[in-house]
FIFI-674341 format. One line per field, with one value per residue (C-alpha): x, y, z. Coordinates in steps of 0.02 Angstrom, whole numbers, plus 32768, in hexadecimal, padded with zeros to 4 digits. Each point is the difference from the previous one (the first is absolute). Layout:
// residues N
c1 <- [X,...];
c2 <- [Y,...];
c3 <- [Z,...];
This chain:
// residues 610
c1 <- [23BE,7FBA,7F42,7F73,7F47,7F7D,7F44,7FA8,7F62,7F7E,7F48,7FAD,802D,8091,8078,8056,8001,8032,8095,8039,7FF9,8075,8076,800F,8020,8082,805F,801D,7F87,7FBF,8066,7FFE,7F8B,7F9A,7F44,7FB3,7F48,7FCA,7FF1,8066,7FE4,7F43,8005,7F52,7F74,7F8E,808D,8018,7F46,7FDB,80A7,8020,807E,7FAB,8092,80A6,8094,80BB,8089,80B4,8079,80BD,8047,80B7,8026,7F6B,7F67,7F60,7F69,7F62,7F4F,7F70,7F67,7F44,7FB2,7F4C,7FD2,7FA6,80AA,8052,8023,808B,804D,8002,8066,8078,8038,8045,807C,804C,8073,7FC4,7F6C,7FE7,7F5D,7FBD,7F8A,7FA3,8032,7F4A,7F9A,807A,7FF7,7F61,7FAC,8068,80A1,7FCE,7FE1,80A5,806B,7FB3,8030,80B0,8021,7FBF,8081,8088,8027,8047,7FA7,803E,7F78,7FF4,7F89,7FC8,7FA7,8057,7FD3,7F45,7FB5,7FA1,809A,801E,809D,8029,7F56,800A,80A8,7FAE,7F6D,8078,805D,7F5B,7FCD,80A4,7FEC,7F4B,8039,807B,809E,80A4,8076,806C,7F69,7FC7,80A9,7FD5,805D,7F95,800E,7F95,7FE2,7F96,8001,7FB2,8089,8084,8054,8010,8065,8012,7FC1,7F51,8046,8084,807D,7FA4,8092,803C,7F65,7FDB,80B7,7FE1,7F77,806D,8093,7F8E,7FC5,80B6,8026,7F5F,7FC2,8064,8047,7F8E,8011,8023,7FE8,809B,8050,8050,7F6C,7F72,7F93,7F5F,7F85,7F4D,7F88,7FBB,7FB8,7FB9,7FDE,7FDB,806F,7FCC,80B4,8048,7F63,7FF2,807D,801A,8058,8050,809B,8085,800D,809E,8072,8008,7FA7,802A,7F93,7FDA,801B,7F8D,7F8B,7F68,7F6B,7FC0,7F56,7FE2,7FE6,80A8,7FB1,804D,7F9F,8070,80B1,8044,808C,801C,7FF5,802D,8036,7FCE,8048,7FBB,8070,7FA9,7F58,8040,800A,80A2,802C,8097,8071,8003,7FA6,803B,7FB3,7FB0,7FD4,7F4D,7FE7,7F77,800D,7FA5,7FEB,7F8B,7F4A,7FB0,8066,7FA6,8003,8037,804C,80B9,806C,809B,808C,7FC8,8064,7F96,7F77,7FB3,7F97,801F,7F74,7F9A,7FA8,7F4A,7F7F,7F6A,7F5A,7F89,7F6D,7F8F,7FBA,7F96,7FBF,8045,7F78,7FFA,7F9D,7F52,7FAA,7FAA,8095,8083,808E,7FDA,808F,8085,8058,8029,7F59,8008,8016,80A1,805D,7FBF,8037,80B0,8014,7FC9,8071,8092,7FDF,7FFA,80AB,8058,7F8C,8006,7F7E,7F7C,7FA2,7F9C,7F7C,7F93,7F44,7FA3,7FB2,80AE,7FC0,8028,8096,8014,808F,803A,8079,8035,7F80,7F92,8090,8066,7F6B,7FD0,80B2,7FF5,7F57,8040,809D,7F97,7F86,8093,803E,7F5B,7FA2,7F44,7FB8,7F80,8033,7F9C,8004,8098,7FDA,806D,8052,7FBA,802C,7FCA,8070,804A,7FEB,7F5C,7FA9,7FD6,7FF4,8097,8013,8095,8012,8067,8058,7FBE,8056,7F9E,804E,7F76,7FD5,7FB5,7F59,7FE2,8036,7F4D,7FBA,8097,7FE9,7F44,8019,8089,7F96,7F73,8080,801F,80A9,8049,8060,80A5,8054,7FDA,808C,802F,8073,8038,7F9C,7F45,800B,7FE2,8038,7F7C,8034,7F7E,7FFA,7F7E,7FC0,8043,7F51,7FC5,808B,7FD8,7FC3,801F,8090,7F93,7F7C,8086,8041,7F4F,7FDC,80A2,8007,8099,806A,800B,808E,7FDA,8082,7FD8,8064,7FCD,7FFD,7FC0,7F6A,7F78,7F52,7F79,7FBC,7F4E,7FA6,8033,7F80,802F,7FCB,7F61,7FC6,7FB8,802D,7FAD,8003,7FE5,7F68,803C,8097,8037,804D,7FD1,7F9B,801A,7F45,7FD7,808F,7FC2,7F54,8050,806A,7F89,8018,80B8,80AB,803C,80A5,7FFA,800A,7F7C,802C,8050,7FD1,7F92,7FAE,7F79,803B,808D,800F,7FEA,7FE6,7FED,7F4C,7FD0,7FA8,803B,7FB0,8038,7F98,7FF7,7FF5,7FFC,8093,7FE0,7F5E,8016,7F97,7F62,8008,7F64,7FD8,7FDC,808D,7FDD,8079,8079,7FCD,80A8,8075,8097,7FF4,8080,803C,8056,80B0,8005,8062,8099,8026,80BB,803E,802E,7F5D,7F91,8056,7FD2,7F54,7FAF,7F9F,800A,7F7C,8058,8098,807A,801B,80B1,8039,8094,7F8B,7F75,7FD0,7F49,7F9D,7F79,7F97,8045,7F5D,7FCB,7F4F,7F86,7FA9,80A6,8022,7F55,801D,80A9,7FB9,7F77,8081,806D,7F6C,7FD1,80B3,800F];
c2 <- [6EE9,7F70,7FED,7FC4,7FFB,7FFC,801A,8042,7F9A,800C,800E,80A8,808A,7FA2,808B,7FCE,80AA,805C,7F8A,801F,80BC,7FEA,7F8D,8086,8089,7FA0,7FBF,80B2,7FFD,80AD,809D,8042,8090,7FAA,800E,7F55,7FD0,7F85,7F4F,803B,7F5B,8018,807B,7FE5,8076,7F70,7FAC,80A0,8018,7F4D,7FE7,7F5D,7FC4,7FCF,7FEF,7FAB,8078,7FE2,8068,7FE2,802D,7FF1,7FAF,7FD5,7FFE,7F91,803B,7FBC,8006,8009,7FE1,8045,7F91,801A,7FB2,7FE7,7F57,805D,8038,7F56,7FED,8081,7FA1,7F56,8041,8068,7F6E,7FAC,808E,800C,7F8D,802A,8047,8061,7FC7,808C,7FCA,8074,7FDB,8005,7FBB,7F74,7FA3,802E,7FB6,8066,7FD1,7F4B,8023,805A,7F8D,7F67,8048,802E,7F52,7FB0,805A,7FCA,80A4,7FFD,8091,8073,801E,80B1,801B,80B5,807D,7FB5,809D,7FDB,7FF7,7F61,7FB0,7F45,7FDC,7F56,7FB6,804F,7FA8,7F58,802A,802B,7F5B,7F9F,805C,7FD2,7F4A,7FF9,8044,7F6E,8067,7FA3,7FEF,808A,8074,7FDA,8039,80B6,8093,8074,80BB,8070,80B9,8091,8035,80A7,8026,7FBD,7F75,7F42,7F8C,7F4A,802F,8045,8083,8042,8058,8078,8071,7F8C,802C,7F85,7FCB,7F52,7FE2,8036,7F99,7F68,8016,7FFB,7F68,7F9A,8028,7FAB,8060,7FF9,7F59,8024,7F88,8032,80AA,7FF8,7FA9,804A,8086,7FBE,8057,7FDE,8095,801A,80B1,8065,80BB,8085,809A,809C,801A,7F51,7F9C,7F52,7FDA,7F4C,7FD9,7F57,7FA5,7FD3,7F43,7FF1,8068,80BD,808C,80AC,8089,7FEC,7F43,7F95,7F8F,7F95,7FD6,7F4D,7FD5,7F78,7F82,802D,805B,80A2,809C,8089,8034,80A8,8065,803A,80BE,8017,7F9B,8045,7FC4,8025,8072,8033,804B,8038,7F9B,8021,7FD8,7F8B,7FC7,7F47,7F86,7F51,7F5B,8004,80BA,8041,8083,8053,8001,806E,7FF7,7F6C,8018,7F54,7F9E,7FF2,7FAD,7F48,800D,7FD9,808F,7FB5,8004,7FD3,7F5C,7FBD,7F84,7FC9,806F,8005,7FB8,8080,7FE5,7FC5,807D,7FD6,8011,8095,7FE3,8098,8048,8098,8055,80A9,804B,809B,8083,8012,8069,80A6,805C,7FA0,806B,8098,7FE9,7F93,8009,7F47,7FAB,7F91,7F44,800F,806C,7F95,7F62,8045,8037,7F56,7F9B,8074,7FE0,7F43,8002,8039,7FB1,7F45,7FDC,805A,7FAC,8065,7FB6,805B,7FE0,7FD8,80AC,8053,8089,7FA0,7FA2,7F79,802D,7F76,8019,7FC5,8062,809A,806D,7FE0,8028,809A,8044,7FE8,805B,808F,8012,8005,8083,8070,7FF1,8046,7F5F,7FED,7F51,7F93,7F66,7F6B,7FAB,7F8E,7F47,7F6C,7F95,7F50,7F65,7F4B,7F78,7F9B,7F57,800E,8088,805B,80BE,8044,80AB,805E,7FF3,807C,7FF1,8093,803A,807D,8052,804B,8036,7F6D,8059,800A,7F4E,7FBB,8071,7FDB,7F43,8012,806D,7F8F,7F63,8058,8012,7F42,8013,7F73,8030,7FA1,805B,8074,8038,8097,807E,8070,8071,7FE4,7FD7,7F5B,7FBE,7FA5,7F99,7FCB,7FAC,8065,8008,809B,8032,8008,807B,807E,809A,7FBA,8076,809B,7F98,7FB4,80AD,8039,7F64,8010,80BF,8006,7F90,7F63,7FDD,7F85,7FAB,7F8C,7F87,7F8A,7F4D,7F8D,7FCE,7F9A,7FC2,8088,8028,8030,80A9,808F,8086,80AD,80B0,8009,80B0,803A,80A7,80A7,802C,80A7,8000,8095,8067,80A7,8044,7FB9,807C,800C,8012,7F5E,7FA4,803D,7FB5,7F59,7FEE,7F82,7F8F,7FE4,8057,805E,7FE8,80A5,80B9,8084,8051,7F62,7FCE,7F66,7F9B,7F7B,7F5A,804D,7FC4,8093,7FA9,7F5E,7FC8,7FD2,7F64,7F73,803B,8087,80A0,8089,80AD,80B5,8067,808E,8042,80B2,805A,804E,80BD,8054,80B3,7FCC,8026,7F96,7FEC,7F73,7FF1,8034,7FAF,7FB1,7F42,7FA4,7F63,7F6B,7FF6,7F7E,7F5C,801F,7F6D,7FEE,7F9E,7F66,8002,801C,7F71,7F82,804B,7FF9,7F66,7F9C,806B,80A4,805D,8081,8095,8044,80A9,8070,8067,7F8B,7F51,7FDC,7F60,7FCB,7F6F,7FA0,8022,80B5,7FEF,7FB0,7FA0,7FB2,7FCD,7FAB,7FA7,7FBF,7FC7,7F9E,7FB0,7FD3,7FB5,7F99,7FBC,7FDE];
c3 <- [6B9E,8066,8003,8071,7FCB,8089,8013,8099,801B,8088,8029,7FDC,807D,804F,7FCC,7F5C,7FAC,809F,8017,7F4B,8023,8095,7F9E,7F7A,8081,8063,7F69,7FC3,7F6D,8033,8020,80B3,7FD4,7F76,8015,7FEC,800A,8085,7FB7,7F6B,7FA4,7FFB,7F70,7FB8,803D,802F,8062,8065,8021,8033,8059,7FA3,7F7F,7F5D,7F88,8025,7FF6,7FF7,8050,8033,808B,800B,809D,801E,7F45,7FD3,7FA0,804F,7F8B,806A,7FC0,806A,7FE4,801E,809B,7FC2,7FB8,7F72,7FBF,801E,7F46,8017,8093,7FA8,7F6D,8069,806A,7F65,7FE2,80B0,8063,80AF,805E,80A1,8051,806D,808B,8078,80B5,8037,7F6E,7FD5,7F59,7FA1,7F64,7F87,805E,7FE2,7F47,7FDC,806E,7FAB,7F55,803C,8048,7F61,7F93,807B,8059,80B1,8055,808B,8083,8048,8091,7FE4,8072,8098,8063,7FFA,80B0,7FD0,7FAE,8021,7F9C,8050,7FD3,7F52,7FDE,802B,7F8E,7F72,801A,7FFD,7F62,7FA8,8038,7FC2,7F57,7FEE,8017,7FF0,8096,7FB5,7FEE,80B3,8041,7FDF,8050,806B,801E,806F,7FEF,7FC2,7F4A,802E,8080,7F8A,8063,7FFB,8070,8030,80AF,801D,8078,7F89,8000,7F8F,7FD2,7F74,7F99,7F73,7FEB,804D,7F7E,7F6D,8042,8010,7F4C,7FC3,806B,7FE9,7F4F,7F76,7F6C,7F66,7FAA,7F4B,7F71,7F9C,8012,7F54,7FAE,7F9B,8052,804F,8074,8036,800B,80B0,800E,7F6F,8000,7F7F,7FFA,7F9C,7FC3,7FEF,7FD6,804C,8089,8038,80A4,801D,8038,7F80,7FFE,7F97,7F94,7FFA,7FA4,7FBA,7FB4,7F46,800B,7F95,8063,7FE2,806F,8016,804B,8082,7F73,7FB0,7F6C,7FC1,8034,7FBB,7FD0,8036,804D,80B2,8004,80B8,8098,80A9,80A5,80AD,8066,80A1,7FD2,7F55,7F61,7FA3,7F4C,7FF7,7F70,8029,8073,802F,8034,80AE,8000,8005,7F78,7F99,7F41,7F81,7F43,7FE3,7FD4,801B,8080,80A6,80AA,8003,7F51,7FE4,7FBE,7FB1,7F81,7F4E,800D,8091,7FCF,80A6,8074,80BD,806B,8061,80A6,7FEB,803D,806E,7FA0,8017,8076,7FE4,7F5E,7FD3,7F63,7FC6,7F92,7F92,8061,7FB0,8087,7FD3,804F,7F9B,7FBD,806C,807B,7FAC,7F58,7FE7,7FE5,7F64,8001,7F99,8080,8092,7FA4,7FDD,80B6,8047,7F8D,8029,80BB,7FE6,7FAB,809E,807E,7FE4,8087,7F93,7F72,7F7F,7F8B,7F83,8006,7F5F,7FF2,8005,8073,80A0,8045,8084,8074,8077,8090,80AD,8065,800E,803D,7F63,7F90,8069,7FED,7F43,7FF7,806D,7F95,7F60,8041,8031,7F4D,7FC0,7FD8,800F,800C,8058,8063,8040,80A8,8017,7FE4,802C,7F7B,800E,7F9B,7FEE,8044,7F70,8055,8063,7F9C,80A4,8002,805F,804F,804D,80BD,8065,80A7,8067,809F,806A,809A,806A,80B3,805F,801C,7F43,7FD5,800C,7F77,7F90,8010,7FDE,7F64,7FBC,8017,7F9F,7F74,8001,8058,8067,809F,8013,8090,8091,8074,806A,7FAA,808F,8074,7FF2,7F46,7FA8,7F58,7F99,7F69,7F7D,7F57,7FA2,7F4B,7FA7,7FC7,80B5,802A,7F78,805E,80AD,8030,801E,805C,806F,8031,802A,8069,8063,800E,7F91,8070,7F93,7F87,7F73,7F92,7F70,7F97,7F74,8045,7F77,7F96,8058,7FCE,7FF4,80AE,7FCC,7FF6,8073,8029,7FBC,802E,8068,7FD2,7F5C,7FB0,7FDF,7F46,7FAC,7F8C,7F99,7FC8,8045,80A1,80AA,806B,80BC,8023,7FA3,8057,80AA,7FDE,7FD0,809D,8051,7F68,8028,8003,7F64,7FA6,7F9E,802D,7FD1,7F59,7FBB,7F4F,7FF8,7F76,7FF1,8046,8068,80B5,8077,80A7,8063,8018,80B3,7FBA,7F91,7F5D,7F84,7FFC,7F7D,804D,7FC6,803F,7F86,804D,8042,8084,7FB9,8017,8047,8031,80B4,8078,8099,8091,7FE3,7F4A,7FB8,807E,7FAA,7FFB,806B,7FA7,804C,7FB4,7F73,8008,7F93,7F8E,7FE7,7F6A,8068,8061,7F67,7FA3,8085,8028,7F54,7FC8,7F5F,7FA7,802E,7FC0,8043,7F8C,8018,7FBD,8030,806F,803A,8035,7FDB,8018,7F86,7FC4,7F6B,7FA5,801D,7FBA,807D,7F73,7FCB,80B5,800E,7F5B,803A,80A9,7FA5,7F8D,8095,805F,7F65,7FF6,80BB];
């Protein structure tokens, strides 16, 4: 059967996964009466809750006697490591662009990578039915983007389709006809995307690992595209690392091919096809899986370096081990290294004490997703505030820090406060232009460390109307200190359960972040101080009972609802001397040193050094 391999790439929320759903429906991958979840490709719980794609997934459809392998890719820059590898195993890409928003930072990122590996993309203007759509301007913006990314003349001559993934139609005309469904898109894929280029169909088997996953029945499953030769179950293979060194020898236990949303075991796979293989215990992403006669490894795509790091520490709070069952450094270590195997954008290093690990990634979202996944698996751990990865320039010796391109779409009335807050964070504004209606688009180059924790503040400042998108730009000289959180914190001075009466009497000190009845311990953060210093308070003090019954004496106290700290918000809110304690049931904030005497000692030592 003839083959085509394509990836669907776009900015976050431009409709990739929804379009794949429709392609599967219209190509007959589902039965008429089959019940299918919405966004069927987003199978992971966190993907469903957040409405984002985190892991790349492969599927396939049959159209006019040709099998089209489709890879749905994540839209967030934090998961860009997935996108970079996937583009090396496909021969074409559909670039989805929102008819109102136009090309966004992540569109620029993925299109740049696609053009670099020589793909000739198809541009699909999606959500054409939006009332604020401006498809003619968007086409010009896409052309400018391709030109700025040094596209060749062939790549600039891209075919264009218009339509709505949600309504299931695409056409060369913005008005339709709509009754052809997605047939024009599938026909264009057959016509425009070349057949997979294969090294040598009769040669030795070679394949580069692209996606790794763990399966409870089959063990490690590696997905990739067969570069040359063919493979059958029980065939002997070896794995070569990037440097050409042997990693392991083994046998293929199963070959799985993508057929619609199912993965089916097949008896033989040939060059050009995208398949998943099981049976090897050490081979991982970017390794070459090949016939024992092969001596040279295939070259894998280089991966952009991580920009943010944080410490994962064994939980040592007084409540450690009460809510989770995976608490030791050994199980945390095994879990982190297992994650790093499949996620090449993550880097794990062990600290000297062995009870903490430095985890580096592309951004806070990627690290927050990892923490949330681990707590759902029953892990208990403490994590530090994210810090940026800096390095010294080899030639000048200057300290360099990561800079991001930040695009903020906001109502015009709120643009002043956004510009002010961004300049406080040492950001430099490079563009301001209208983006339809009474909205403006602001583009900044800002240090990554200044953006940690800014998302929630931005939404508060703009009443939830701003949309912020970030993308790693490059490393630039250190921009100087950036002021952090203004308020201090309220700390518990004892251990026990928080009492409503005590919390009521502390309300004028600042808002609380805990509920009455919650377990607290010395050094745990229970509220936000209205001033800039930290304050130890007693939330355990109950009302003294007397035998006098005066009017109003026993009225129930009415507490102001606490500020709930979500995982993402807490991560960016804590300071360098604070930790977030994460368990399957709770998220608590605490000081790194729980004893006040230890904290004073550390402050003195820090002052002596500084």
